[in-house]
C-alpha positions in Angstrom: 101.1 -8.3 -35.3 102.9 -6.3 -38.0 102.7 -7.2 -41.7 105.9 -8.3 -43.4 106.5 -7.9 -47.0 109.3 -9.4 -49.1 108.8 -6.7 -51.7 109.5 -3.9 -49.1 112.5 -5.7 -47.6 114.0 -6.1 -51.0 113.8 -2.5 -52.0 117.1 -1.2 -53.6 118.7 1.9 -52.1 117.8 3.8 -55.3 114.2 3.7 -54.0 114.7 4.0 -50.2 117.0 7.1 -50.4 114.4 9.3 -52.1 111.7 8.2 -49.6 114.1 9.1 -46.7 114.7 12.6 -48.3 110.9 13.0 -48.7 110.4 12.1 -45.0 113.0 14.7 -44.0 111.3 17.4 -46.1 107.9 16.5 -44.4 109.6 16.8 -41.0 111.1 20.2 -42.0 107.6 21.4 -42.9 106.3 20.2 -39.5 109.1 21.8 -37.6 108.8 25.1 -39.6 105.1 25.2 -38.4 106.3 24.4 -34.8 104.0 21.4 -34.7 105.0 18.6 -32.3 104.8 15.0 -33.5 101.7 14.5 -31.4 100.0 17.6 -32.9 100.8 16.5 -36.4 99.7 13.0 -35.8 96.4 14.3 -34.5 95.9 16.4 -37.6 96.7 13.3 -39.8 94.4 11.1 -37.7 97.3 8.6 -37.2 99.5 7.5 -34.3 102.7 9.3 -33.5 104.6 6.1 -34.5 103.0 6.1 -37.9 104.0 9.8 -38.4 107.6 8.9 -37.3 107.6 6.1 -39.9 106.4 8.6 -42.6 109.1 11.1 -41.6 111.7 8.4 -41.6 110.8 7.4 -45.1 109.6 3.9 -44.3 108.3 2.4 -47.5 105.3 0.7 -45.8 103.5 3.9 -44.8 100.3 4.7 -46.6 100.4 6.8 -49.8 97.1 8.3 -48.5 98.8 9.5 -45.3 101.5 11.1 -47.5 98.9 12.8 -49.6 97.1 14.0 -46.4 100.4 15.4 -45.0 101.1 17.2 -48.3 97.6 18.7 -48.2 98.1 19.9 -44.6 101.3 21.7 -45.7 99.7 23.2 -48.8 101.9 21.0 -51.1 99.3 18.6 -52.5 99.8 19.9 -56.0 103.4 18.6 -55.9 102.0 15.1 -56.4 101.0 16.1 -59.9 104.8 16.2 -60.8 105.3 12.5 -59.7 105.5 9.9 -62.5 104.4 12.1 -65.4 102.7 10.2 -68.2 104.8 9.6 -71.3 104.6 12.5 -73.8 102.7 10.5 -76.4 99.8 9.5 -74.1 96.7 11.6 -73.7 95.8 12.1 -70.1 92.2 10.8 -70.4 92.7 8.4 -73.3 90.9 5.1 -72.8 92.7 1.9 -73.7 90.5 -0.4 -75.7 90.7 -4.2 -75.2 91.0 -6.2 -78.5 87.7 -7.7 -79.6 89.1 -11.3 -79.3 89.8 -10.8 -75.6 87.1 -11.8 -73.0 85.8 -9.7 -70.2 88.2 -8.5 -67.5 88.6 -11.0 -64.8 87.3 -14.0 -66.8 89.6 -16.9 -67.3 89.5 -18.2 -70.8 89.3 -22.0 -71.5 92.9 -22.1 -72.8 94.2 -20.6 -69.6 92.7 -23.3 -67.3 95.3 -25.9 -68.1 97.7 -26.3 -65.2 
């Protein structure tokens, strides 16, 4: 049984169109190397249908699969250009929690009132 997600079905065209273009570029890389869908799917360790979904820009396909495909094509470094951090943030800067806050994942007494 396939998973359904309201968040995926409600995606605006501003998010689906770039995914479709990315899928077309991945397909172009595959065709350029003269790999069939079956050969590429075998290299990605996925089914041909999953590869077709990736090449169609389906938003439910795995980001790990996308990264693997980019790596196979020698394009993995292109991910470094996605969602660049704001200029004022240091790349490895830790964000400190205020001293008054409790540990992560712990519900405070005041938050337990329904």
